[in-house]
Phi, psi and omega in degrees: 000136192255027184303319185293345182266353181282126183300144184218134173261114187291124178230347191249160174257108189232154356284150174284155186294150168243115186231148177276136180261071184295319180295323177295321178304312181292320185292340182293330176075011176226161175304124186238141167295167172290125185251127177246142177254120172270108194275065178283002166287351181251033177289342169098356182261109173047060180079002169076182183132167186295331185295338181302315180302317181291320184295336179298321180282319182291323178294318178301320178292320178301317180292324180296327180264009176077029180294148177255346179204151172260140180230130177210179187221166175166187174287167187297334178255029181299125175291321180298319177299315178304314183285333176292320178298318181294317179295322175302315178300316180297318184279353183074030178251157170284164180221132177236126180245129175252111187241141179256145188258029184299332177245030181094161182213047174290143183280082179208169178059227181299321183292321175299319180293325178305313181291318181300324182280001174090011178288152167272122185248123174248116179263127179244164189294321189205181184294320179301317179291329177296315177299317181296319180293321179293331179292335183261340197297316187298314179297322179299315183289321176298326179296336180265003178098356178282158174242083187285144171248111185267123179250121179298169182313126174070007186062026186273070172231164182309318181294336174278322180298331181301337179301323181273348164294313181293325180298325178304318176299318177298314181294322180297322178298314178298319180293325176296324181296326180258008175060044180241145176229078185297151178277335185216150168239121179266142175202156170289137181226141183213289176271003168070001181297317179293315180295319178299320178294321178294320180297316176294317180294321179298323178289316185296323187252013178049051180291153180279348188259159169253129174286127179246112181269132170261111186293144176246007174203164178257167350270150185293328181298319179292321178300316178296319176297319180296315182292325181293313181297320181292321177297318179294321180291325179290317177300321180293319183296326180264010178062038174266122181281081181205147174236153186235142178247172182306325179295343180279345182254098184266117181230129177253121183254018183283354187241015179290322186080214185297312185188175173301135176082000179255125182293153173241153178303320181292322178295317179293322174300317179297319178299312180299315181299315180287327178294321184277345179255322189240354182066029182244134185258127171255180180233154183291337185277319187240282191292332174299311180296322178295317176294327175298322178292318178298312179300318177295323177294324177291310182298330181275355180083011183291333180255133181301121186288348179271355182262203179220159177218160176241135173253118178276106179278106185272005174095205180105005185308318183302334184286344184295337185286353176269358188256346173042236187294339179303328180282344182255008181295000000 
């Protein structure tokens, strides 16, 4: 496997901590597996998050092809957009963000940080308008003399997913230190780049765990198809002789709620519980829903209580400031 030879622009503080959530285990009030938190909210780039690992590889490629600016898209409170803006500032590149306002666009949280980091921000009404804008953006920028490097939603392309192939190796070293062989790694999943990387990494390094994605949007059939294609393309990129089928991409969509970006009672309860037991902050859009899924699986007895699991905290902390009193209900 040629992972080590793929260029990477260092932006993160690694390894991120792996800590046991003992207070959370007790607070659940039911037989619980040992719960470990993989703190990728502490990657260190502009309040951290999982996207920082991906951007290291994408930024290295952008610089190699002589890009003058990074361009990406997302919702108005996109964690990926915030970290792309930060990476651009560090590398001395311009940054353009195309963000949709389907769930509002108040200048707070991630959107405030986008502006503070110096990005040019274009806010459009909804996801359809965002897609249309991104279809035109590269030609528009080239006509002005720019050399844009366009990063799809979430950095979820094979070159971004390889970051989580590498993370599996990091995690396995940490698990060996604490003598654990968890059966599952839970994470929020949407654009599938992180999960696809974990699936490829788990196969490459013979990991004991299965990545379990807790969906934050519908439909799950499309997510699984996307993840399967991305896992196979990522394996090809790193020269791993393996193929992946739809059954290799495990996604649970019972905790999405009304829609992407809409908080759920279970997600908000999970945020409050982790904050008050472990002093760790989740967010309502991604990690809160993922934790709600993990807690439900534990309470239902789906996970063997004598074993262990890992929760991959993918970040999102800045967005909580937009939820105000809803989090204190």
